[in-house]
C-alpha positions, -999 to 999 in steps of 0.1 A, spaced: -155 -54 -50 -115 -46 -57 -91 -72 -54 -56 -67 -40 -28 -92 -36 -5 -85 -7 27 -105 -10 51 -116 18 82 -135 8 80 -160 38 40 -162 38 16 -171 15 -1 -141 -7 -30 -126 8 -60 -117 -14 -83 -88 1 -114 -78 -14 -124 -40 -8 -152 -14 -17 -142 8 -46 -133 44 -31 -115 34 1 -77 36 6 -56 5 2 -44 10 38 -83 10 52 -86 -24 30 -55 -38 46 -66 -27 81 -100 -41 76 -86 -75 64 -57 -76 94 -30 -77 69 0 -81 89 29 -54 82 5 -27 79 8 -8 111 -5 28 98 3 41 133 -11 78 119 -44 64 109 -37 76 74 -26 112 82 5 107 61 29 115 86 45 78 98 53 58 67 43 25 86 16 18 58 38 19 29 43 -7 3 58 -16 -29 34 -16 -58 35 -41 -86 39 -31 -121 16 -21 -142 -5 -8 -114 24 16 -104 19 35 -134 -19 39 -133 -14 59 -99 -11 93 -97 22 109 -87 28 111 -49 23 147 -34 53 164 -21 44 156 14 40 117 4 74 120 -13 89 135 15 77 107 37 88 81 14 126 97 15 125 88 52 113 51 52 141 23 62 135 6 31 136 29 0 122 13 -34 114 31 -66 76 18 -67 73 27 -28 38 43 -21 20 49 12 -10 27 11 -32 55 28 -27 75 -3 -39 52 -29 -76 52 -34 -90 17 -46 -108 20 -81 -121 -7 -106 -89 1 -128 -67 -13 -100 -86 -46 -96 -60 -72 -93 -33 -49 -79 -1 -67 -64 16 -49 -36 47 -61 -18 53 -54 21 87 -41 28 110 -67 50 109 -40 79 72 -43 80 68 -80 82 
């Protein structure tokens, strides 16, 4: 199991355990993490699942695709470590990863 810490500034951190190989979005939705709406169901067209990935995990991710970068350019709260959680596949090397939810998604 892969552990991910979801950070909310005004709430306790939420630790979610998920199977290797699923997306971060799927893990969040399966655990009912508030703020991950994923309106498009992971089709990479809405941006309602974006998160800010903590260091050093951000550096372990592959670069976003052109389409993901375009979606991230349109989100209300841009951030240098923003990623769509539907595009992050959980693997053992991401165990312990921390992500923060943007203010507008809380």
